[in-house]
C-alpha positions, -999 to 999 in steps of 0.1 A, spaced: 150 -7 507 141 28 493 168 47 510 194 19 502 185 23 465 189 60 466 221 60 486 236 31 465 230 51 434 244 84 448 273 66 466 284 48 434 282 81 414 303 99 439 330 73 442 333 69 405 336 106 399 361 108 427 382 78 415 386 87 379 408 120 383 430 101 409 434 70 386 440 92 355 470 109 371 485 75 378 476 59 344 511 63 328 529 50 359 505 20 361 505 14 323 468 19 318 471 39 286 454 33 254 477 44 225 463 51 191 463 22 166 449 15 131 415 5 144 411 32 169 391 64 165 413 85 188 446 101 179 462 108 214 470 85 243 441 83 268 439 67 302 418 37 303 408 36 339 372 44 338 361 8 341 382 2 372 366 34 387 329 24 381 336 -13 389 350 -4 423 323 22 428 297 -5 422 314 -29 446 317 -3 475 281 10 471 267 -26 472 288 -36 501 279 -6 521 241 -2 513 230 -35 501 218 -63 525 244 -88 532 225 -114 512 242 -145 497 230 -134 462 246 -100 465 278 -112 479 281 -140 454 274 -118 425 303 -95 436 326 -126 434 320 -132 397 323 -95 390 357 -93 407 369 -122 386 359 -107 353 374 -74 365 407 -90 375 412 -104 341 400 -72 324 425 -51 343 452 -78 335 443 -74 298 443 -36 300 480 -37 312 493 -68 292 472 -70 262 463 -107 269 460 -135 242 424 -140 235 426 -176 249 435 -162 284 407 -135 281 383 -164 272 395 -185 302 387 -155 325 353 -151 310 346 -188 315 358 -187 351 335 -158 358 307 -175 342 313 -207 362 312 -186 394 277 -172 382 265 -207 375 280 -224 406 274 -197 433 246 -175 422 228 -204 405 222 -186 371 208 -210 346 193 -207 310 168 -233 314 135 -221 300 124 -231 264 106 -204 243 73 -216 230 71 -242 257 63 -226 290 63 -258 310 95 -273 296 128 -271 312 161 -279 296 181 -307 314 212 -297 331 235 -312 306 222 -287 281 213 -258 303 247 -254 319 269 -252 286 242 -230 272 244 -206 301 281 -205 299 280 -198 262 255 -170 266 274 -152 295 307 -153 274 289 -142 243 272 -112 259 304 -103 277 323 -102 245 294 -84 226 297 -53 250 335 -55 249 334 -54 210 309 -24 210 334 -3 229 346 13 196 335 51 198 335 75 226 304 69 249 291 41 228 295 10 250 287 31 282 256 47 266 243 14 253 249 -3 287 231 26 303 200 20 282 201 -17 289 205 -14 326 177 12 328 154 -14 310 165 -42 333 159 -20 364 123 -14 353 118 -51 344 132 -64 377 110 -38 396 79 -49 379 84 -85 391 95 -75 426 132 -84 425 146 -57 450 181 -72 453 186 -72 416 172 -37 413 197 -26 439 226 -42 422 215 -27 388 211 8 404 246 6 419 260 -1 384 240 27 369 253 53 393 290 45 386 282 42 349 266 76 348 296 91 366 319 76 341 300 88 311 307 125 320 344 118 312 337 95 283 314 116 261 331 126 228 358 137 229 366 112 255 390 122 284 390 86 298 382 51 284 366 22 303 391 -3 290 385 -40 289 380 -41 326 350 -18 321 335 -33 290 337 -69 302 324 -59 336 293 -43 320 288 -72 296 290 -98 324 265 -81 346 241 -75 316 242 -112 309 237 -121 346 209 -97 353 189 -107 321 193 -144 327 180 -140 362 150 -122 350 141 -149 324 148 -178 348 115 -195 356 125 -197 393 129 -159 395 106 -142 371 79 -150 346 95 -132 315 100 -151 281 137 -161 273 133 -141 241 131 -109 261 168 -109 269 176 -106 232 161 -72 231 180 -62 262 212 -72 247 202 -56 215 226 -39 192 259 -53 207 248 -88 203 235 -84 167 268 -65 160 290 -93 173 270 -120 153 273 -99 121 310 -93 125 321 -127 135 297 -143 108 314 -122 81 349 -132 94 340 -168 92 325 -166 58 356 -148 45 378 -176 60 393 -154 87 395 -160 125 364 -146 142 387 -134 171 410 -112 150 398 -75 150 389 -55 120 370 -23 111 336 -40 102 315 -33 131 284 -13 128 299 19 141 327 15 115 302 11 88 282 41 98 313 62 98 322 48 63 288 60 52 297 95 59 282 100 94 301 121 119 312 104 153 282 120 171 257 110 144 269 74 142 266 71 181 232 87 181 219 63 154 230 34 174 215 48 206 182 52 189 181 17 174 192 1 207 168 23 227 140 11 205 149 -26 211 151 -21 250 117 -1 248 102 -32 231 115 -54 258 94 -35 282 63 -29 260 62 -65 248 71 -81 281 37 -100 284 33 -108 248 36 -143 233 69 -157 221 56 -155 185 52 -118 187 85 -114 205 103 -136 179 87 -118 150 96 -83 163 132 -94 171 136 -107 136 126 -74 121 153 -56 141 179 -85 134 172 -81 96 176 -44 97 210 -46 116 225 -75 98 216 -59 64 245 -36 71 268 -67 68 252 -80 36 247 -48 15 271 -19 14 256 2 -15 262 38 -14 225 45 -17 221 35 19 247 63 27 227 87 8 195 77 26 211 81 60 230 113 50 197 127 37 180 118 70 208 135 90 225 161 71 196 186 65 199 195 102 236 200 97 232 220 65 204 240 81 228 247 111 256 259 87 233 279 65 216 296 94 246 300 117 252 335 109 215 342 113 216 326 148 247 346 158 230 378 146 200 370 168 221 357 197 210 368 230 223 360 265 192 372 285 181 334 294 217 327 305 218 357 327 184 348 343 197 313 348 228 325 365 207 340 393 178 316 391 198 283 399 213 296 432 179 310 443 162 276 435 189 256 454 186 279 484 148 275 483 151 237 480 169 236 515 137 247 532 112 226 511 116 193 530 98 190 564 131 172 575 164 160 563 177 126 577 210 126 595 225 104 568 219 134 544 239 155 567 267 131 567 268 129 530 267 166 527 295 169 552 318 147 532 311 166 500 319 199 519 353 186 529 359 174 493 349 207 478 369 228 503 400 207 497 395 210 459 390 247 460 421 253 482 444 231 463 429 239 429 429 202 421 400 189 398 379 220 408 353 218 379 347 181 385 344 184 422 320 214 419 299 193 393 298 164 418 287 187 447 260 203 426 248 170 412 246 150 443 234 179 466 205 190 442 194 153 439 194 149 476 174 181 480 148 170 453 146 134 468 141 148 505 116 173 492 95 144 477 100 121 506 93 145 534 68 171 521 57 198 544 20 193 533 3 164 516 7 167 477 -26 160 458 -16 173 424 13 175 401 15 214 397 36 220 429 57 251 433 89 230 428 75 215 397 66 249 385 101 262 392 117 232 374 95 239 343 107 275 344 142 264 346 138 239 317 125 267 295 154 289 303 179 261 296 162 255 261 161 292 252 197 296 264 210 267 242 188 280 214 199 316 215 236 310 222 244 292 190 261 258 184 296 272 184 292 283 221 274 252 234 276 219 215 253 190 227 266 154 226 248 121 219 248 115 256 232 149 262 204 140 238 200 105 254 197 122 287 172 148 276 151 120 261 151 103 294 139 136 311 109 137 287 101 100 289 106 91 325 75 109 340 52 89 315 66 55 325 49 33 349 57 42 385 89 29 401 92 40 436 121 46 460 103 44 493 74 68 486 91 88 459 83 82 422 116 77 402 103 91 369 95 128 379 126 128 402 149 117 374 133 143 350 137 172 375 173 161 383 183 161 346 168 196 341 191 209 369 221 189 354 216 207 321 214 240 339 246 234 357 265 222 326 252 252 306 265 277 332 298 259 338 305 256 301 295 291 290 306 313 319 342 313 329 335 326 363 308 301 370 330 274 384 341 294 414 307 310 419 288 277 418 315 262 440 305 288 466 268 281 459 275 244 465 292 251 498 263 272 509 238 245 497 256 217 515 260 237 546 222 243 546 217 205 543 240 198 572 221 226 593 187 211 584 198 176 592 214 182 627 196 212 638 160 209 624 
């Protein structure tokens, strides 16, 4: 199962990143274009094919690497139903009744085939809801969470980033109670979602569309319900509320306000949390970051409080709910000043000191990184005792893709990124899975080199100035994961700890992005480095 988890994640990531450029070029012909409207934040038509890409990537990864279990196969049926209606909606802008019918049908598949039930009662551990109550309640929950994620898709990277946080929390919770098939399904979604977010970070080049947001909402609902089902896991039903976090509270607040004002709850407006934060004066990135932090705190509470009593869970959730819903009750400008005061000093400091930073700007960390990264990748080829043949096959496919891209000059930068990301992850994984000597301490040569690269990345960003390299909310979220992952309880893929592997991968990703963004010549150079790295993997796999 360890290799299946790793390959399903990598496979989903590759497939998604390969599909998005292809689908984007056909978006106009296939009528998958999101044109600017009154409630939209973008001003140019943008392809909304990202959801199709990561949904198909998830399906393919699960079908190829997951066991052919009835749970896995039946879960894909419900996902296919919700994706079909989402694609239809992206093309034809369906009436909400038809969208609702599709969501009900997908929820019915989950209940009838997968056996999803919301039957546990908070505060009463031994009590079970009768079927005539549990079934409609389950249907309501699945449809509600599906719509909650769909409604949160209002700013670049927002719905995808929130889903990334939620699915990461779900993966840890599922791993803790030994649900390997559920972990594999979640990891496959995470791979495709991470591949999509590189195209969706502000300013977005691709949107996920209704196909993507409903797909994510549907699987968030299903996975959480499975974890709180007494037949699958021992978690409290209240824990799911933390996983659904900000999107659910946002939907409750928006629809509640519409009903109080005598309007239809299904007619859109500009009253979502992200709209309110923008109205308070926050920038696009600041609004997304604030919501990320709030949602991240809620998901973290789901993990930290997983064995606490229902009373503690309910009290904690109520505190979060009050904080979020207050945005829909009070709209005083004082709140705007508080938020602006918490955020703008950084911006003002940046403006006031930009000339000072420019004066002290130095490229020496970037110059060292320019040579250190290829050296590290070359060294990583010989670190593992062995590389399995499946790694050689994967590297061979990437070589063909990269050569084709370099020759045709089509999507070169994204192909180079995919080769670097996937090749480096594989080398780090095989180095951990097949060490040449028994590792008894954390301070290994590889870890020391990663720390040095991390220091160079930080110095390069710091000394280059914000005008040359601007970080996004997604970058901040990934950097936070890099710091936090090694300190989380161990989650293993085979014998490899996920936390340190993720942290090391993120350091390399930042190094790649920094070089590609700040050096015009780096794309071709790193393309050649990728070819050499992948050729080394093939050599080690087939001629050890």
